[in-house]
Every structure is written in C-alpha cells, then in structure tokens.
C-alpha positions in Angstrom: 31.2 66.0 -3.6 31.5 63.5 -5.1 34.5 63.9 -2.8 37.7 61.9 -2.4 38.2 59.5 0.2 39.6 61.3 3.2 40.3 61.2 6.8 37.6 62.6 9.2 38.6 64.6 12.4 36.7 63.9 15.6 36.6 67.0 17.7 36.1 66.3 21.4 34.2 69.0 23.3 34.8 68.5 27.0 33.9 71.6 28.8 31.2 69.9 30.8 33.4 67.1 32.2 34.3 68.7 35.4 33.6 66.4 38.3 31.6 69.2 40.3 29.5 72.0 39.2 29.1 75.4 41.0 28.3 75.5 44.6 29.5 72.0 45.1 26.8 70.2 42.8 28.1 66.8 41.7 27.6 66.5 37.9 26.3 63.3 36.2 28.8 60.9 34.5 29.7 61.9 31.0 28.1 60.4 27.9 29.7 60.3 24.5 27.8 61.7 21.4 28.9 61.3 17.8 27.1 63.4 15.1 27.4 61.8 11.7 26.2 63.7 8.5 24.8 61.4 6.0 22.4 63.7 4.4 23.6 63.9 0.8 21.1 66.4 -0.5 21.8 69.1 2.3 24.4 71.7 2.9 26.7 71.3 5.9 24.5 70.8 9.0 25.0 72.7 12.2 24.5 70.4 15.2 23.5 72.2 18.4 22.5 70.9 21.8 19.7 73.1 23.3 20.6 76.6 22.2 24.2 76.4 23.6 26.2 78.1 20.6 29.5 77.6 22.5 29.6 74.0 21.4 27.9 73.9 18.1 29.5 72.2 15.1 29.0 72.6 11.3 29.4 69.1 10.0 30.2 68.5 6.2 28.4 65.7 4.4 30.5 62.6 5.0 32.0 63.9 8.2 31.6 63.3 12.0 32.1 65.2 15.1 32.4 63.8 18.6 31.2 65.5 21.9 31.0 64.4 25.5 28.0 65.8 27.5 26.8 65.4 31.1 24.4 62.5 31.1 21.0 64.1 31.1 17.9 64.7 28.8 18.5 67.4 26.1 17.0 68.8 23.0 19.3 68.7 19.9 18.9 70.9 17.0 19.8 70.4 13.3 20.2 73.6 11.3 21.5 75.0 8.0 22.8 78.2 6.6 20.8 79.2 3.4 22.9 80.6 0.6 23.5 84.3 1.0 21.8 84.3 4.4 23.2 85.4 7.8 20.8 83.4 10.1 20.7 79.6 10.3 17.5 77.9 9.7 16.3 75.3 12.2 14.9 72.1 10.3 14.8 69.5 12.9 14.7 69.1 16.8 14.7 66.0 18.7 14.9 65.1 22.5 17.3 62.3 23.8 18.1 61.0 27.2 21.9 60.4 27.3 22.9 57.5 29.4 26.0 57.6 31.5 28.9 55.8 29.9 26.9 54.8 26.7 27.9 55.6 23.0 25.3 57.7 21.3 25.4 58.0 17.4 23.0 60.7 15.9 23.2 59.8 12.2 21.7 62.6 10.1 19.8 61.6 7.0 17.4 63.0 4.6 14.4 60.7 3.7 12.1 62.2 1.2 13.9 65.5 1.2 13.3 65.9 5.0 16.1 66.1 7.5 16.1 63.5 10.4 18.5 61.8 12.8 18.6 58.1 13.5 19.6 57.5 17.1 21.8 54.6 17.9 22.8 53.9 21.5 25.5 51.2 22.3 27.5 50.2 25.3 31.3 51.1 25.0 33.6 48.6 23.7 36.7 47.7 25.8 39.9 48.9 24.3 41.6 46.0 26.1 39.5 43.5 24.1 41.4 41.0 21.9 38.6 41.2 19.3 37.2 44.0 17.1 33.6 45.4 17.2 31.7 46.5 14.2 28.0 47.9 14.0 26.0 49.3 11.2 23.2 51.7 10.6 21.4 52.0 7.1 21.0 55.6 6.6 20.5 55.6 2.8 16.8 56.2 1.9 17.4 55.7 -1.8 19.1 52.4 -1.4 17.5 49.1 -0.9 17.6 46.4 1.9 21.0 44.8 1.8 23.3 42.0 3.1 26.5 43.2 4.8 29.8 41.2 4.5 33.2 41.8 6.1 35.4 39.2 4.4 39.1 38.5 3.8 40.5 40.3 0.6 39.6 38.2 -2.5 37.0 36.2 -0.7 34.1 34.9 -2.9 30.9 36.2 -1.3 28.8 33.4 -2.6 30.8 31.0 -0.3 30.6 33.5 2.7 27.9 34.2 5.2 26.8 37.9 5.8 27.2 39.3 9.2 23.6 40.7 8.9 20.8 42.3 6.9 19.5 45.7 7.2 17.2 48.3 5.6 16.8 51.9 5.9 16.7 53.4 9.3 17.8 49.9 10.7 20.7 49.3 13.1 22.6 46.2 12.9 23.7 45.6 16.7 27.4 45.3 17.4 29.2 42.1 16.7 32.8 41.1 17.1 35.5 39.9 14.6 39.1 38.7 14.9 41.5 41.6 14.2 42.9 41.6 10.6 42.4 43.0 7.0 38.7 42.9 5.6 36.8 44.1 2.6 33.3 45.6 3.3 30.8 44.4 0.7 27.1 45.3 0.5 24.9 43.2 -1.7 21.2 42.8 -2.6 19.5 41.0 0.2 19.6 37.2 -0.6 21.7 37.7 -3.8 25.6 37.9 -3.1 26.0 38.2 -6.9 24.5 41.5 -7.0 27.2 43.7 -5.3 26.2 47.2 -4.4 29.3 48.4 -2.8 32.9 47.2 -2.3 35.4 49.0 -0.1 39.2 49.1 -0.2 41.0 46.7 2.3 40.3 47.8 5.9 42.6 46.9 8.8 40.7 46.4 11.8 42.5 46.3 15.1 42.1 44.8 18.6 40.1 46.9 21.0 38.6 48.9 18.3 34.9 49.8 17.9 34.0 50.5 14.2 30.7 52.2 13.4 29.6 52.2 9.8 26.9 54.5 8.4 25.6 53.5 5.1 24.6 56.8 3.0 23.4 57.7 -0.4 26.4 59.4 -2.3 24.2 61.9 -3.9 26.2 62.1 -7.2 25.9 60.5 -10.7 29.2 58.6 -10.3 28.3 56.6 -7.2 25.2 55.4 -5.4 26.6 54.5 -2.0 29.2 55.7 0.5 30.0 54.3 3.9 31.1 56.6 6.8 33.3 54.7 9.2 33.7 56.2 12.6 36.5 54.5 14.6 39.9 55.7 16.0 40.9 56.6 12.5 37.8 57.5 10.6 37.2 58.0 6.9 34.7 57.9 4.1 34.7 54.8 2.2 34.1 54.9 -1.5 33.0 51.9 -3.7 36.2 50.8 -5.4 34.1 49.8 -8.6 32.3 53.1 -8.9 32.8 55.0 -12.1 35.5 57.5 -12.3 35.4 60.1 -15.1 37.4 62.8 -16.9 36.5 65.4 -19.3 39.1 67.9 -21.1 38.7 71.6 -21.9 41.1 73.0 -24.5 41.5 76.7 -23.8 45.0 77.2 -25.2 45.3 80.8 -26.6 45.8 79.7 -30.2 42.5 78.1 -30.3 43.9 75.0 -32.1 42.4 71.6 -31.6 44.4 69.0 -29.5 44.6 65.4 -28.7 45.0 64.1 -25.2 46.4 60.7 -24.5 46.3 58.6 -21.2 49.1 56.7 -19.6 51.7 57.0 -22.6 49.4 55.2 -24.9 49.8 57.0 -28.0 48.0 54.5 -30.4 44.8 56.3 -30.0 43.9 59.7 -28.3 41.7 59.3 -25.3 40.2 62.6 -26.4 40.8 63.3 -30.2 40.8 66.8 -31.6 39.4 68.5 -28.7 38.1 71.8 -30.0 38.7 75.3 -28.5 36.6 76.2 -25.5 34.2 73.3 -25.9 34.2 70.9 -23.0 34.3 67.2 -24.1 31.8 64.5 -22.9 33.0 62.6 -19.9 34.8 59.6 -20.5 35.4 56.7 -17.9 39.0 56.3 -16.5 40.4 53.8 -14.0 41.2 55.6 -10.6 44.6 56.1 -9.4 47.6 58.3 -10.8 46.9 58.8 -14.5 49.3 60.5 -16.9 47.7 63.0 -19.4 49.7 64.0 -22.4 48.7 66.8 -24.8 49.7 67.0 -28.4 48.6 69.0 -31.5 45.6 67.2 -33.2 46.8 64.4 -35.2 50.5 64.9 -34.3 51.4 62.5 -31.3 55.2 63.0 -31.7 55.0 66.6 -30.2 54.2 66.6 -26.6 53.2 70.1 -25.7 52.4 69.4 -22.0 51.8 66.4 -19.7 51.0 65.9 -16.0 50.5 63.2 -13.6 47.2 63.7 -11.7 45.3 61.5 -9.1 41.9 60.3 -10.2 39.7 59.5 -7.2 37.2 56.5 -7.3 33.6 57.6 -7.8 34.6 61.3 -8.8 34.3 63.4 -11.8 37.3 65.3 -12.9 38.1 68.1 -15.4 41.4 68.6 -17.2 42.0 72.0 -18.5 44.6 73.2 -21.1 45.7 76.8 -20.8 48.3 79.3 -21.9 50.1 79.9 -25.2 51.9 77.3 -27.4 55.4 76.5 -25.9 54.2 77.3 -22.4 50.9 75.3 -22.0 49.6 74.6 -18.5 47.6 71.4 -17.9 45.5 71.5 -14.5 43.0 68.8 -13.3 40.2 69.4 -10.9 38.0 67.2 -8.9 34.4 68.4 -9.3 31.7 68.5 -6.5 28.7 67.0 -8.4 26.4 66.7 -5.4 23.1 68.6 -6.0 21.8 70.4 -3.0 18.0 71.0 -2.3 17.1 74.7 -2.8 20.5 75.8 -4.0 22.5 76.3 -7.2 26.2 76.0 -7.4 28.4 78.0 -9.7 32.0 77.2 -10.7 34.5 79.4 -12.5 37.4 78.5 -14.7 40.2 81.0 -15.7 41.7 80.5 -19.0 42.0 84.3 -19.9 45.8 84.1 -20.1 46.2 87.7 -21.1 45.5 88.8 -17.6 47.5 88.0 -14.6 44.4 87.5 -12.6 40.6 88.1 -12.6 38.3 89.4 -9.9 34.8 88.0 -10.3 31.8 89.6 -8.7 28.2 88.6 -8.5 25.2 90.7 -7.9 21.4 90.9 -8.2 20.4 92.7 -11.4 21.3 96.4 -10.9 22.3 95.8 -7.3 25.5 95.9 -5.3 28.0 92.8 -5.1 26.7 90.0 -3.0 30.0 89.5 -1.2 32.4 91.9 0.4 35.4 90.5 -1.5 35.2 89.2 -5.1 36.6 85.9 -6.0 40.2 85.9 -7.4 41.4 83.7 -10.0 44.8 83.2 -11.9 45.2 81.4 -15.2 44.6 77.9 -15.1 42.7 78.1 -11.7 39.2 77.2 -10.8 37.0 78.2 -7.9 33.7 76.7 -6.7 31.8 79.8 -5.7 29.5 80.0 -2.8 26.0 78.5 -3.2 23.3 80.6 -4.6 19.5 80.8 -4.2 17.6 80.2 -7.4 17.1 83.3 -9.5 18.7 86.1 -11.7 22.2 87.4 -11.2 24.9 89.6 -13.0 28.5 88.5 -13.2 31.2 91.2 -13.8 34.9 90.3 -14.3 37.7 92.8 -13.5 41.2 92.2 -14.7 44.4 92.7 -12.8 42.9 94.8 -10.0 41.3 97.2 -12.5 38.0 99.0 -11.7 37.2 98.8 -15.5 35.2 95.5 -16.3 36.7 93.1 -19.0 33.3 91.4 -19.1 29.9 92.2 -17.8 27.5 92.9 -16.4 26.6 89.5 -17.6 22.9 88.1 -16.8 22.6 84.6 -15.8 19.8 82.5 -14.4 20.4 79.6 -12.0 17.8 77.1 -10.8 17.7 75.0 -7.5 19.7 72.0 -7.5 21.6 73.2 -10.6 25.3 72.8 -11.3 26.6 75.7 -13.4 30.1 76.4 -14.9 31.8 79.4 -16.5 35.0 79.4 -18.5 36.7 82.7 -19.0 38.8 83.4 -22.0 40.7 86.1 -23.7 38.4 88.4 -25.3 38.5 90.1 -28.8 40.8 92.8 -27.5 43.5 93.1 -24.9 41.2 94.8 -22.4 38.3 92.2 -22.7 37.4 88.7 -21.6 35.0 86.3 -23.0 33.1 83.6 -21.4 31.6 80.2 -22.3 28.7 78.8 -20.1 28.4 75.0 -19.7 27.0 72.1 -17.5 23.4 73.1 -16.5 23.5 76.5 -18.4 21.2 76.2 -21.5 
C-alpha cells in the first residue's frame, strides 16, 4: 500500500541461542539475520530457514524481521500464499553461510517479476561508539543508479558531497557520521538537481547502526520508498511524493454536494459532486486536512465536516453517507499496490437503510469461498482478501437476514487489478444497489 509511514517491529527468535546442545555438544556462536521485504509486486513473503516451520515469519512489504541463528550453513526459502490457497508456494531458495557475530541482511526484491534476495554481510557496530553508522542497499529494480546524500535539514545538495553512489543490487558499505539530525536525499547520479527522493528529518544517535534498503514503491503516487532498519525502524516516504483525495457522495437524498478543504470556502475543492459517482483524484498537501461538505452552491450551510490525516504518497477516498441532518464523512487510505497474479476487491457500504451488510463471494454457482462473510456497517469500507483472476458472484445479505438484498451479482477480475464496489440503498426497503468502479469496466 501505498501505505502510511509506520514503525516496524523486529521480532527476535532466540530459541537456538543456548550455550550447549543435547548431550553436551557446544553450539557455534550466534549470527544475526534481518529479513527485509522490498518486493513491491508480491504479497507478504514467508521467510523460512530450511524447513523449520517453528520459526517462520510472514513479512509484509516494507517490513523487516530479525532472527538469531547458530552460525552455520543453511538453506533459506521464500514462499507466498496464493489467494484462496491453503498451501504456500516456494518461489526462491538460497544457501548462505552465517558467520559468527556478523550482521546478515537478506533484502527480498523482485527484479523482472522474479523474487530474489540480496545478501549483505556486515561486521557489528559498537553501541559504545560516539558516531553513527549508515549503510545502503539498492533494491529497486525499476529505479536508476543514484547518488545518496545525508545532509543537515535545509542544506543545498549542489553544495554538498554524496556519501556514495549505488545502482540496483549494489551495496554501499558502512560509513560513519556525527550524531544529529539529517535528511536523506537520493538524486540522479551526477545531477543533484534531479532529486528522486527526500525523507523527513531523521535523528541519528550515537552507537546506532542504520541499514537503509531502497525499494520501488509499487504505487502510482510514489516511485521510491526507503526501509530503515535501526533501533527504531520505519518506512521512509518521499515528502514530495503526490498525495491525493477523491470524494464519493452517497448521501441518501441523492443530491449533489460541494466539498471544501481547510475552511477555504471561496471555491469548492470538489464542486457539485453527483450521487454515487466517485470524483477524479485531486492532489492535496499531506497532513491533517479539514473537509467540509455543503449542499451544491450553498457554502453557508455546512452539513458535515471532519479532520482527517492525509499521508504523503498515498491515495485517499472520502465518503459521504447517511441522511441529510445526520450525514457521516469517512476518509480511507487506499492500498493501490498491484500484486502479480492477484486481483484486489474493496467494498464501501453506503446502504444506510440497513444496520449492516454481510457480503459473500463465490465461484459461479458454487459455495461461498470463505467460512465467514465480510460484515460492514454504514460508512465503512473493507479491503477484501485477494482473488485469483476469474469469474465470481457477489451476494449481499442485510442485517443477518438469509434473504439476499443483492445478488448473486456476476463480476470478472483480472490479475494486478484493483476493483471497488459501492453498496447503496436499493429501489425498495429490502434491496441494495451497487456501483462498480476503479478497474471495473
């Protein structure tokens, strides 16, 4: 997705760190492994040492997990769970000899649509150091060679020196910096005026090792993200990447509405938004943004307003639901990352005449594909599980009824597609209607 900037949790698995094995066998010293998922066109990756399912980890894109293993040679495996499947598919295996005491980074990437791992081995950095350590790996196959800068906030890049240059699959060896506040910038090689990425201000502290993995973002609002693995790890998003908002007017009176941004009532940001027709996406500045909704052409009557966070490099949808006098305004962050071999389906519930909807999906004429349907309440949205390409039927049940309010509705989805369904009040009190959008024809 594109997803918001968020902290990553490093999970330490230490079951093999006992000083001695069975029958008095002395174990080798421990070796640290960090698995980093930088494969933007894949679903979550399951990371597996040998076939030891006790310590496997499923790692989302933009996340990392840490392990400590006995120093030795191992086969490592990368697997994914195909949509609607119960058995993981092994896509890549590689053998690595773990050296005692070393730091081993396995950065999973997807050059040419093929899953692979870039292996980086570094000596540990002393936490007693008065300096900061930084190192980089270029794991973005769709991105060019680039110069890397870590400068004071506000510095002019043309007057600064890059700490190095890297291209895809290359590792920039560790270097040290003075602790302090820095901005990470990535530019076209040899051209500091062509800035490809600018981070928020980063505080680098003494004794801290910072490993940065440059990854393709996989969304239409940003080209690059950077995964930072340190004591406090996170996804860094380009502060200049586009942020967008679209509006859906699903109020039950079906009347057009204006939407204003940040109390600027001079001109609607979205003018005369029609009923049940998503607007085009419009750029907005990231941060806390206030959305105010009025009847079309009547800015003096505010029907509903809300302050919502807009995240850099993300797409957002604002949805107006309910009846006049009791409108609800909800904003959602969308996941626009397209996944190889999968379709993604999202539901929006604006059928206010029902307390809740239960949504079931099945192959044509077949049983439901999940044990429990998706449940939604008015103003809610749910990104459903991924689907293999093909034909399906959607059935919607209102308020725990066994009588459908809609469906079975036939739909067809394709690989790498993003599909959305807006449920509305139907022509009668017992029925629901639907609007199909995004990649639906």
